[in-house]
N, C-alpha and C positions, 0 to 999 in steps of 0.2 A: 180687260175691256177698255177700249180706246174711246174717250168721250169726244175728242176732236180729231177725226181722221185726216183732215187737211193739214193740221199742225204736225201730226205723226208723219205724213208724207214728206213735208218740208224738213222735219228733223232727221228723218232717215237719209235724205240727200245730204244734208249738212254734215251729219256724222260720218257718212261714207267718204265724203271729200276730206274731212279732217284726218281720216285714217288712210287716205290715198287709195281707196278701193277703186277698181275699174268698173265693176258692175254692182248695182244695188237692186234688190227685189222688194217690191211693195205690193200689198194687197190692192186689187183694182176696184175702181168705181167709175162711173161716167165722168164725174167732175175731175177726178185724178187723171183720167185718160186725156181729157181736154187740156188740162194744165201741162201735162207731159208733151202734148203736141205743140203747144205754144212755146215751151222751153226749147224744143227741137227747132221750130221755125225761126226763133230768134238767135239760135246758135249757142245756147247755153249747155246743151248736152250733145254728145256725139251721135247716138242713135238710141232707139227704144224698140221694144217688142211687147205686144200684148199676148199673153198666153191664157187660154181658157181651160187649163188642166183641171183645176179644182172648181168647186161650185161658184166661188167668188171670182176667181181669175187672179192673175199676177201680172204686174208691169215690171219688165226688166229694163233698166236704164243703164246705158253705158256712159259713164261720166267723162267729161272733157277736161283735159289738162293742157297747159302750155308745154310744148315739147322740150324747151330749153330749161326754163326755171321750175317746171313741175307745179306751177301754181294752178289751182282750179279755175275754170272759166266763170263759175258763179262765185263772186266775192262775198256776196251777202244775199240771203233769202229770208224774208221776214214776213210773218203772219200779221195781218192788219185786223181784219174782222174776225172775231172769235165768238163762240157760242154765248159767252156771258156779256159781250158788248159788240153788237153788230155795227159795222161802219158802212154807211151808204153815202153816195155822192152823186151829184148831178154832173153832166159833162163839163160845165164851166167851173166846177169845184175840184176837178181832178188835179192832184198835186204832181209836179214833175219829180221823177225819181232820180236822184243823183244828178240834178241839173240837166235832165233829158237823156242821160246815158243809160239809165235803167228802164225797167218795164213794170207797170202796175197791171195785175191781172184782175179783171172785173167780171163778176157774174151778173149778166143783164137778162132782161126778158127775151132777148134775141140770142141767148147763148153766152158761153164764156169766151171772152176776148181780151185783147190788150186795151190799155187806156186810149191809145191813139185810134184804134178801130172803133171803140165806143164813142169817142168824140166825133169821129167822121160820120157815124150813123146817128149822132145826137141822141144817145140813150145813156141813162145813168144806171147805177146798180150797186151791188155790194162789192166793196174793195176787198178781194180775197188776200192778195199778198203783193209785196214788192220784191223784185229780183234785180240785182245789180252784179 
C-alpha cells in the first residue's frame, strides 16, 4: 500500500530515467494526470497516454532524453509538500526553482498549475513538487 501516491509517481519517473527506460507506467489519478500534462507542456516528457483499462486507469509516459548525450530531460524532480508536513505558499512567497530554469507545481483552489501561472492569477496553494 502506498501512503504517498505523488511521491510514488515522482519516484517511478526518477527510477525509470536512471535505468534509461523509454516508457514508464503509473497508476492514474486526477492529480497525477494534471502533473503529467504540466510536464508535457513544459517539455520534460516526450508524450503521454491515459488508459482506462483497469478500474483505476494507467498513465503511460514516454520519457525524453537528449539524442546525443542520452541525458534525461528531467535533471531533478523533488517532492516538497508531503503528508507528514504540508508546505503552503502565497504567490509572493513562491521560490524560484534553479534560478528560474525549473518549474514548481502548485495545487491551488483553481486547479493544479505551475508557479508562474499561479502568480499570474494571484492564487497560493500547496507546493507539490519542483522539477528541473
